[in-house]
N, C-alpha and C positions, 0 to 999 in steps of 0.2 A: 804434636800436643793434640790438634784441633781435631786425628783422626782419633786418638784414641779417645778424644770426649763423645765424639759424634759416637763410636761403636759405645761406649757405656752406656749412652743416652738408648740406645739399639735395643742395649738386653734391658734395660730397664724397662721400654715399652712393651716388649713380648713377654718379659714377665706381669707384669702389671696385667696386659691383657689376657694372660693364659690364666691369670685368678679371676678373672669377670669371666671367662668363659667358662670357668669350673663352678664357679658357685650359680651360674644361671641356669647349669645343667643339673644341680641338687635336687633332691626329688621334696628332701625337707624344705627346699625356698620357696615361700609362698609366691603366688603365680601372679602375672603382670595385671592388674585392677583390683589386689588386695590377697585378703583373706583365703585362707583353704577353705574345704568345705568343711572344717569341724566336725564338731560328735555329731552333728546329724547327715554327715555322709559316712560320717565311722558309723552309725548303728547301719547304714543304708549299708556296706560292704559286703558285695558276694549276691547283692541281689540285683535282677533284671525288671526294671519297672515296662509296663506297658505305657502308650502315649496319653491312655486316659489315665493312669496313676501318676505319669511325670506332673500331667496337670494340675490334680486334683492335689499333688504332694507342693508344687509350686502357691495354690492355694493357704494351702496349709503354714505355709513357710511365711504368708508376709501374711498372714494372721499374727502368729506367735512369736515370731523372731525381732521386732521393733520391741517390742514388750519386753523380751527375755535380755536382747543387747542392751536398751535402755536400762535396766536394773543393774545386769551386771557393770555395767559401766558407772554408776550409780554408786554400788559399793566398792568398786576398786576408788572410786575418788576420793573418799576417805579415805583409807592409805591402813586403815586397819582390815586386821582380818574380821570376816563376816560371823555375827554370833551365832546362835542355832538356829533363832527365827529368821535370820534373813537366808541363813542357808534350806531351812526347810519353805520358804515361800520360794526361792531358787528351786525346789529340788520337788515343787507342785506345779510350779513354772512347767518345767523340762516334763512332767507327766500327763501331763495335759497334752500337750504337744505331740510326746509318741504316742499315746493312747490315739488321738486320731491318724497319726501317721500307721499306727498297726490299724487300724480300722479300713484299710485300702489297699490292704493288703491278703494274699492269698493264706489260707492254710501252711502251703508248703514257707512261703516268704516270711512269714510270722514266728517261722521257726527258726532262721537265717536270726531273724531280726532279734530272737528271743538271746538268741547264743550270742550273738554282737554285744546286748547289753549288758550280759553278765562276763564277759570278758573284758569290758570296757570298763566294768565294777573293779573287779579281780587287778585292773592295770591301777585303779585307782588306790585300792589298798594296799598294792604293793609299793606306790610311790614313784618317784619321779625315777628314771635310769640312773646309774652311776657316770658323772662324766669320764671321761674319756682322758682329762688332762694329766 
């Protein structure tokens, strides 16, 4: 009877460790340290930045992201969907960020950025993907 209990425990531990290992390898899981790159990273998808551009981008992010994150968090804390004025303010904050990022890019990189923005807007209009449940 003791062997059956030990074997059952071993199977349960193997199953648990396998599910943890699978979750760690999922591309949609957040990295250790927190959030993924988010929209800012998606907009730069396919763009290789020089070291100078990376430094400029870091400065731009440090300038804009605290205010954008704080405003987004304040909107979420109400529990209600944002009204038109709140959406307009968030859009203006995002537009200012994107304008500064765009200014550090070459013409070819700007074309990729514009395509990424158009793709993101199309995804937003389409709504969330259907759940697989």
